[in-house]
C-alpha positions, 0 to 999 in steps of 0.5 A: 171521529178519532179519540182526540176529536171526540174528547174535545167535543165531549169536554163541553158536556163533562165539566160545566153546562153553564158559563164560568161560575161566580166562584170561578170568576172570583178565584180568577180575579184574586189571581189577577189581584196578586199578579197586579199587586206584585207588578205595581210594587216593582214598577220602575218609577225613576232611574234612582234605583236602576240596576247597573247595566253597562253592557246593555247601555253600551249596545243600545247606543247603536240604536240611539237614532231609533230610540230617540222618538220612543225612549226618553230615558235609556236606564228606565227602558232597561229597567222596564225590560227587566220588569216585563221579564218579571211579568212574563215569569209570573204569568208563566210560573203561576198565573196561567197554571192557577187559572187552569186549575180553577177552570178544570178543578185540576191540580199540579202533579209530580210522579217521581220514584221518591214518592211512588217507588219505581214508576211503572213502564214495561220493556215493550213500552220503552222499546216502542217509545225508543222506536217512535222517537227514532222514526220521528228523528229520522223522518221515517214516519210522521207524528200520528197520535192515534198510531203512537197511542196504540203502540204504548197504551197496551197491556203486556207481560214484559219486564218492568223497567224504571220510567223517568220522573215527570211532573204535570202542570195541569192534571184532572181525573174523571171516572173514565179518563185522566188528562194531563197538560204540560203548559208552555209559555216559551216555545221550545228551542231547536233541540227541545221538541225531541226531549219534550215529545219523549217526556210526553210518551213516557208520561203517558206510558206510566199513567197507563199503568197507574190508571189501567182502566182509564183513557190517557190524554197528555197535551202540550198547552199554549195559553196564547198564539204569539203568531197572531197579528192583533191588528187583523185577527182576534187576540184569542184566535189561533192558526195551528199550522202557522204556530207549528211552523214557528217552532223548530221541529214541531212538525217533525215530532208532534201531531196537531192534536197534541197541542191545545193553543189559545182559546182552544186550550181555555175552552177545553179546560172550562168546558165552555166557549169563549173562556179566553175572552172571559179571562181577558175581560176580567183582567181588563176590568181590573188592570187600570191605572187606579188599581192600587187605590182600589186595592187599598180601599179593600184593605181599609176595614173602616170602609167595609160597609160603605157603598164604595167598598161594596161596589168595588167588590162587585166590580172585581167579582169578589162574591165571598167578601160581598156575602160577608158584607151583606150579612155584616149585621148578623155577624157582628151580633155573634162576635161573642168571643175574642177569637171571632172578633179578632178574625172579623177585624182582620183585613180581607187582603194581605200586602201580597194580594192574597185573600184571607179564606180562613177569615171568610170560612170562620165568619161564614159560620155565623150566618 
């Protein structure tokens, strides 16, 4: 079994031995709340505030016969397209990344010369990377993760040169390895794979010097497989061969074991099976037409001890706030200063859907 398959196999033993914890579910739920709150605020209810889009409207006239039975208001249709683009941006720039950090206890990392001085990489490694990219570009060789790692992840005494700055969307470090994942929600364009592969190779070479006694793993991570047909396949499934074929030059520059796709990615991050299913179940529970009314209930301090309030906390996996409410009597007896009383009277969620963890930590000390 090669190192990549070994890593995938043992990941289930290295992070969690239980399904997602209540704390993980709560943090994921809070990310869902923040995303939904923002999208509800920006949803186009009517055409009165539509942005001017004369070119879009002009082109869409050519499709009037196709849109007739599906779209009753073209300006609203244009606004909805813009709204969905905003949702795509939110998912790609924050939601997926934050959930990934929650699952693996990871973080975002930046490795720059400004922070670290010259990033360490040797002349021999640089030449090996150049040769690998040239061989892949000319199809002289096929991508092979194990062979490429042997060329660049080795100690040598050649001159050090400056590596390119890079960032890592998801990074975590264990006693024997570091794992870096570059999350991708949009497939790289026709010229993108070469540059992405070079970034990964240089990133691995730099990490090898920063963590000389640990295994180095650097993946591309795709939160879902857009080639899946939900009518006949599970939305959490993936077909890596088909997925690679859908990306220009993916097969030319990358091996299959450099990509983590859909459920493979989420299971790897959590160390548990069916993680993507659990994430979607959390979203589906919360993403209902009455979301806003339920959210506003949790902002109403006068309802805190009501059964409806507690039930909502349970439904949305908000175990920390539920813990406070279960100890409300004890907490109220100990509100002996204005500082404590003022924190108690703060709302649990702000207007953007962020949970007030500072308030929780202060009140938690009272029981």
